[in-house]
N, C-alpha and C positions, 0 to 999 in steps of 0.2 A: 567742841561737841556739847550737846545738851541732853540731860537725862530728865525723865518725867517720873515722879513718885506720887503715890496716893498717901495723903495724910489722914490717918484714922485717929479719932479722939475717943478715949474710953469714957463711957457715960458717967462712971463714978469718980473719975479723976479729970476734971476740966484742965485743959492745958492751954496756956496763952502763949502764943508765939509772936514775939515782937521783932520785926525786921526793920533795921535802920537802913534807909536808902540814901546813899550819897551820890550826887550827880556831879560830874566833872565837866565843865564847859571847855570846849576846845576853841582857842582863838578869840579875837575880839568880837567876831560876829555872833558867837554863841549859838550857832546853828546845829551843833551836834553835842551829844552827851554820851557818856559811857553807861551802859545799862547795869543794873545791880546783878550780883551773882545769884541772889535769891529772888525768885518770882513766885508769887502765890496766886492761884485763881481757883476759887471754890475749894474743893477738897484735893486739888492737885498742886504739888510743889514742883517747881522747875528749878533744877540746879544747873547753872551754866559754868562749865569748866573754862571756857574761853569767853571773855566779855565781848559783847557785840555792840557795834555802833548803832545808835538810834537817833533819828532826827528829832529835834525839839518841836513837838506838835502843838498846833492850835487846838481849840476845843472841837473843831469840826473834823479832826483827824488829818489835817493837811499841814504841810510845812513849807516855808518859803526857801527857795534855792538862792542862798546868798553867794553862790559861786558864779552866778550869772554875770557875764562881762558886759560892760557898757558898750563895747564895740559891736555886740550882736544886735540884729535887727529887732526893735521893740515890737511887742504885740499890742493890739488895740481892741477893746471891747466894741463889737459892732453896734451894740445897743446904746451904751453910755458914752462911747467915744473916748473913754479913759484908758490909759496904758495899763496893761495887765502884767503884773510881775510874775516871774516863773514860780510855780508852786506845784507840789505833788501831794497826792492824798492816798491814804489807806482806805479801802472800802470798809464800811461797817455793817453792811448787809450781805449775807451769803445765801443764795438760792442753791441748796445742796443737791437737789434732785427731786424725784428719781428720774433717771434717764428715760426718755420717751413717755413722759407724763405731762406734756404740754408746758414744760419750763420755758421753751422759746416763745411760745405764744403769750404766756404770762409776762415774761420780761419785756416783750415788745409792747404790750399794752401799757405797762408801767412806764416804759420809756416814752411812749407817745403822750402820756399824761404828765411828763416832766418829773416823775417820782423816782426814776432810776436811770443811771448812765453806765455804759460799758467802759471797759478799758479803751484808751485811745492811742496807746503806744505799745508796740510789740516788745516782748521780753528781750532784754540784753544784759550783758555783764555776767553770764553764766557759761559753764563749759558747753561746747557744742557736741552733744551726743545724739544718738538716734532719738532718745526720749525727749530731750529738750527741743530738738528740731520738730518733733511731732507736736509738742505743746505750742510752739510758735505757729505751726500750720493751723492747729485748731483755733488759736486766737484769731488768726487771719480769716479763716473760713466762717467763724461765728461773729465776725465784726466786733470782737472785743468782749462779747458776752461771757465767754469761757476763758478764764485766765490759766487754768490748769497749773497752779503753783503748788498747792498743798498735796497733790498726788504725784508730784514730780520729785522722786528721790534723788535723781542725778544732780540736782542743784541744791540739795539740802544744806550741805556744809557752807557753800557760798552765801546762801540766803540767810543763814543763821549769823554769819559774820557781818553781813551788811543787809539787814531787812529792808532798807530803803530801795533796794533793787526792785522789790515788789511795788512799792508806791510810785515808782517812776513810770509804771504802766498806766497810771491814772493822773494825767497831766491837766491840772486845773487851769493852766495858762492857755491851753488849746480850747477848753470849754469852760469858761468862768461860771456859767449857770449850773454846772454839774458839781461844783464844790460842795462837799457834804452829801452828795447824792450818788456816789459811785457804788456799784454792786459788783460782786464776783459771783456769776451764776453758772458755776461748773457742776453739772449734774453727776459727775463721777465722784465727787467728794462724799456723798451720802454713804456709799458702800465701801469706801476706802478706810482701811485700818490706820493708815499713816496720816490721813488728812487732819483729824482733830489734834493729833500730837504736834504736827508741823504748824498748825495754826497757832497753838499756844507758844511754840518756839519762835515764830517769826513776827506775829502781830504784837505791837507795842502794848505793854501792860495797861496803859492809860485807856486803851480802846476795848479791852477784853470785856469789861463789865457792861459796855454799851453795845457790844456786838449782837446782832440779831441774825438768827438762823431760821430759814424757811424750808420746809420739805413739802413737796407736792406728790402725793401717793396715788398711784393708779392700780387697778386690779392687776396683780402680778402676772397672770397669764396673758392678759391683753397687752400689758407693757412689754413682755418678752416677745410676743408675736410681732408687735410693732417694731421692736429693735431688730428682729430677724429680717423683716421686710426692708428695713432701712439699710442693713448691710448688703442685702441682695441688690438693692438699687445702686449702692455705691460701687460694688464690684462689677456691675454690668454697664455703668455709665462711662467707664474708661476716662475718668477725669484726670488721671495721672498725678494725683496729689501725693501718692505714696504713703498714706497714713497707715500706721500699724494698728492691730487689734480689731480690724473690721472684717476679718475673715470668719468662716464658720468652723465649728468643731469638726464636722465631717471632713472638710477639706484639710484641716490641720492634722488630722489623724490618718491621712492617706486615702480618703474616700473620694467621692465625686467632687467635681468642680462646684464652687459655691452656687453658681446659677442653676445647677441641676439638683440641688439639695431640697428635699421637702422639709416642712417644719417638723413633721413627726420624726423624721430621721435625725434632725438636729437636736430635738429634745431628748431622744433616746441616747444620743452620743454624749450630751452634757450630763444626763442622769448617770451614765456609767462612770463618768469621772467624779461624780458626786457620791458614789457608793460608800467610800470610806467616811465621808462627812456624815452621810445619813445614818451610818452605823453608830457614830458618836452621838448624834442627836437622839437616836432611839434608846441607847443604853445608858447614857450619862444622866446623872441628876444635877449636873452643874448648871450654871446660868446660861441663857442663850448667848450672851457675849462670850463666855468661856468656851462654849461649844463651837461657836463660829471661829474663834481664834484657833482652836484645835483643828477645825476643818481646813482652814487656809494654810496650815502648816504641813498638811499632807502632801508629799511629793507628787502624787498623781494629779492633784489639783493645780500644781504649779507648772505642769507640763504644757498646759494650754492657757494662754494669756487671757485671764478674765472670763471665768465661767459665768455667763449671763444669768443663770438661774440663781446664783449667789446674790445678785442684786435684788432679788425678790424676798430676801430674808429681812423684811422690814423691821420686825420686832427686835432682832439682834442689832441691826444698825442703829435704831433709835436708842437702844440701851447703851451702845458705845458712845454716842454723842452726848447722852444725858450723864454719862460718867464724867465727862470733861467740862460740860457746860450746864448751868442750872436750867431746870425745866422752863422757867419763865422767859428764857432767852430763845426758846425754840417754838416756832409756830408750825403746826401740822395742818395741811390743807388737803381736802378730798378732791381728787381729780374729777370724780363723778359729779360732785356738786358744782365744782368750778365751771364745767362745760355744759351743765344741764339746762341753763337758760340765761338770757341777758341779765335778768335780775340777780341770779345767783353769782354771775361773774362780777357784776357791779358791787354786790355786797362783799365779795371776797377781796376785791381791790381796796374797798374802804377799810376792811379789817387789816389788810396789810399796811395801809397808810398809817393807821392808828398804832399798829404793833411796832413799826419802824420809826414812828415819830416824824414821818415825811408828809408834808402837805402838797397837794396838787397845786400847780402854778396857775392853771387856767380853768375856770369853771366852764367856759365855752368849749374848750378842748375836751373836758370830761364829758359834757353832754354829747359832743360829736362822737367820741369813742363809744359811749354807751349805746348810741343808736346803731353803731356798726358792729357791736359785739355779736348780735344775732346772726349777722351774715359772715362772720369770721370763721375760719376753719382752724381749730386748735390742733397743733401738731404734737 
């Protein structure tokens, strides 16, 4: 298990903490090492009661799979014609959300420009529960854009013992050009209390200081209405995917079928479940983060999986992520500006490239995408 602690330094008494890190190579191949029991990132100290296996990473966050057998069919780069050795990568850019704020459109534009790549292998090596199966379904439906790892509590213990399970979803052997360009664009992370903690527990320490977080924020009411319509389309399409968490509050509390629910009725239902939370926010002088934590611990809120109105508490969610990651590692983008014009979209994509340190691979492709932005429909 892994615990997270906040390290506070008294202004009048500087404290210097020196951590000696000893790495133990396993076998002649040297592909694996044992992680330290102490890990520090910013003001957060991570104490690991059980040491976790970590792959020996290259500077781009990837590691070579030395367990590859010579009897297996070799892979060849279609461009260079050279053999591609098996390698897996940890993503270093995370598009955290918000949900229904055009994260899919943004990711697709960046992917078309060669600046971002999705996961190309479904999650494996974890217990098969309803939640993990849901995560795999979402990975498949979103074509690897959404990994749903850090909001997946059912696989937490396994992932902590073997974080490389996560990296195996990003196979650089399948897409050599994507090495160093893999993203995890799961919009549920932004409003998840467990996501930043699990990210610190699972991501290699070497990559944490280079991790880049991006948040795309849309008007909360417009975002919530879009999410409501999305769920109605899902429930009426009869796609048979069996995904959980896409029903309505009204249906979950014994009211009308989802397709017969009005948005007004849905908002009223969610607000009733938020009444204990709103009382805390009105009366407490605590921080937004503390108030939100108190809200989420109220039993009435836990009776309905994922109150979508909570996703609109942007200030509280930003405070949570800023608690675990320095502000310089977080880029906040306005949805209204991003979709306002082709010029605004292009400037936003340029800013993201500069923030992530990723260069576009093709000027011609950039020009073509720029010409198409005005005709694109951002979801």
